[in-house]
N, C-alpha and C positions, 0 to 999 in steps of 0.2 A: 058307946063312943060319942063324943061331942059332935055338934054340927060342924065345927071347923075340921075335926078329924075325918068326918064322912066326906066332906068336900075335897079334902086333900087326897083321900084314898081314891076318889073318883078321877081326879085330874092328874095325879102323879103316876107315871107309868111303873108297873111292877116289873115289866121286862120289855125289851124292844129288840128289833132285828137290825143287824149291821151287815152290810155287804162290804167286801174287802178286795183289794188288789195288793198282794204282798210280793215284792220282787227283791231278790238278794243281790249283792254286789257281783259284778262280772269278773271273770277270771283274767289274770294278767297274761299277756302274749309272750311267746318265746323269742329268744335271741337267735337270729337266723332261723326263725321257727314259726310254729303254728299260731293261729289266732286263738285268743281266749274264748272260753265258752260263756254264754250268757248266764246271768244269775237265775236261779229257780223262779218260776212264774206260777203263782197260784191266785185264782180269781173265783169269786162266787156270784158274779153278776149273771142273772138268767139270760140265756141266749148267747153268751160269750164262751170263751174257752180258757181252760188252764193250759199249762205247757204240755208239749209232747202229743198234741192232738186230743187231749182229754176234755170232757165236758166240764162246765162250771161246777165247782164244789158247792156244798150247802152253806147258806148264810149262818152266822152265829147269833144266838139268842143270848143277850146280855142283861145285866141288872144295873139300875141306876146307883150312883154313889158308891161304885165299886172300882177299884184300880185294876187296869189291864196293861200288861207289859207291851211295850213297843221298842224294837231295836232296828235301826237302819244299818244294813251291812255295807261296809266300804268295799271298793273295788280292789282286786289283787294287784300286786306290783309286777311290772314287766321284767322278763329275764334279761341278764347281761352276760358277757363272756364268763363261762365257768359257773354261773349261778342261775338256777332255774327260776321261772316265774312263780308267783304265789296265788293260791286259790282265793276267790272272792269270799267275803264274810256273809254268814247267814243273816237274813232279816226275819223278824218275829212280830206277830201280832197275836196276843193271847195264846191260844192253842195251835196257831198256824205258824209253821216254820218253813221258809223257803231256803234251799241250800245254795251256797255260794258257787259261782261258775268255776268250771275246771280250767286248769292251766294249759297254755299252749306249750308243745314240746320245744326244747331248746338244744341247739348244738352244744356238745361238750357237757351237757347236764342230763336232763331227762328227755329222751328222744320222743317218747310217746306223749300224746295228750293226756291231761289229768281228768279224772272223773269229777262230776259236780252236778249242779242244777242242770246245766247243759255241759257236755264234754268239750274239752279243748282239742284243737287240731294238732296233728303230728308235725314234727319238724320236717324240713326238706331232706331229700335223699333217703327216705324210708322211715316209717314209724306208724303206729296204730293210734287212731283217734280215741279220746276219752269217752266214757259212757255217761249219758245223761240220767237224771233221776226220774223214775216213773211219775207221770202226772205233773212234771215240772219243766221238762225240757227234752232236748234231743242229743244225739251223739256228735262228736267232732269228726272231721274228715280224716281219712287214712291216706298216707303218702306211699306210692309204690317205691320199692327198692330200686336203686340205681342212681348214678350221678345226674345232677342237674334236674332234679324233680322239684318243682315248687312246693313250698310248705302248704299245709292244709288249713282250711278255715275252721273256726270254732262253731259249735252247734248253737242255734238260736232257739227261742221258745217254741217256734212252730215247725221249722225245717232244719235238717241236719247240715253240718258244715260240708263244703265241697272238698274233694281231694285235689292235691297239687298234681300237675302234669308237666311234660316237656322232655326233650331229648338233648338239649344243649343249653348253655347259659343264656342264650338270647331268645329262645322260643319257649322257655318254661313259663308256666302260669301258676300263680298262687291260687289256692282254693278260696272261694268266696265264703264269708260267714253266713250261717243260717239266719233266716228271717225271724223277726219277732211277731208279736200278736197285738192287734188293735183292741183297745178297750174304750168304752164311753162312760166309765164310772164317774168321771168328772163332769159329764154333760157334753163333752166334745171328744171325738175319736182321736186317740193318740196311740201310736205304735211304740212298744218298748220290748226289750229283751232280744236284741240282735247279737249274733256272734261276730267275732273279729275275723278279719281277712288274713290270709297267709302271706309270708315273705317270699320274694324271689331274689336271685343274685344278679343276673345279667342286666346291663344298662338298657337293653331293648326288650327286656322281658316284661311280663304283665303281672303285677302283684294282685292278690285277692282284695276285693272290696268288702267292707263291713256290711253285715246284714241289716235290713231295715229295722229300725227300732234301737239305734244307738250303737251298733257295732263299729269298732274302729277299723280304719282301712289298713291293710298291709302295705309295706313299703319295699324298696329295693336298694341294694348297695348301701351307701353311707347315709341312710335315713332311718331314724328311729320310728317305730310303729306308732300309729295314731291311737290315742286313748279312747276308750268307750265313753259315751256321753253320760254325764252325771244324771243320777235319778232315773236311769232307764235299765240298769243292770247290764248294759252292753259290754261285750268282751273286748279286750284290747287287740290291736292289729300287730302282726309280727314285724320285726324290724332289726336293724343293725346300725348303731351299736347297742340298741336296747329295744325290747318289745314294749308295746304300749300298755299302760295301766288299764285295768278294768274300770268301768263306770260304777258309781255307787248305786245302791238300790233305793227303794221308795216304798212307803205304805200309804195307801189311799183308802179312806173309809167313807161309806155312804150310809146315812141313817135318817130317821124321820125328822122333819123340819121343826117339830114341836119340842125337841130337846137340843141341848147345847153341850158341846164337848169342852172339857178342860184338858189342855195339853200341858203336862207337867214339866218340872225342871229337868234339864238334860236333853230335852227334845226341841227341835226346830220344826215348826209347822204352822199352818193357817187353816181357819175354817171359812168356808164360803158362805155367802148369803143364801137363804132358802130359795130353791127353784124346783118346780115340778114336784113338790111335796117332800123334798130332801134337802139336807145340808151335806157338805162333803168336807172332810179334813184331809189335807195333804201334808204328810210328815216326811221331811227330807233329810234329816240328820239326827244322830244322837241315840241315846238309850234312856228310857224312863217309863213313866206310867201315863195313861189317859183314863179319864172317867167322864160320865155324862150326868146331867141333871136337867 
């Protein structure tokens, strides 16, 4: 090997380690219904958690000058009269896939919460919460049978959605959305992956609040549910005439400061300046490839 080749082989990494936070799109909330579940939450940062109370996953060992797939999942659409909400879209980084958040149950459509990264909450007046995915999220809240029971909250990355309660139209309460998880992968602590709050009917009733980390608030009477916050995977809040849309997901990558990422066509993202021995790439929309050199 030439001297130039020896120097290149010494300085150019054969492989490197990448930590990731991959969050899917949050589920849409129901019409007169439950809050959407948060998008699946997967994290490899040591000392932090993935969803559903699980420990951080293993980092990925990657190679330079190699393409790795990234997809940012969009949030699901809130339900309207006669039409149920839709599930959030999966987010992907290389071999890591986070599942889209489950739908909130809707009056006149699907009463139960949908399964997903975190499960959606049940509609008011009775229904079962959706189931979250292991190591990604939690379950949506279940609503007791009977008139004037507030709709339930969607599950968050760290805690399950609350169940709706009440005995008449003015004292019912919507279930709160489950809380998300804080991560410092970017260098600052940010909470993401909150579930959406549930709807209530009465003018003096109390709708459910969205969980910490971008969950949309539930509403009452003639108010559409609040949307989950973009790039948090937050679930939408229940409402009337429509449930709130889920928030879009995000992929955040942390890698040695000695290398630089190329974010390919079809993706929207930025790379931070080196800090503490790392650079970070935050990818907020699209589908395409990334590589490092």
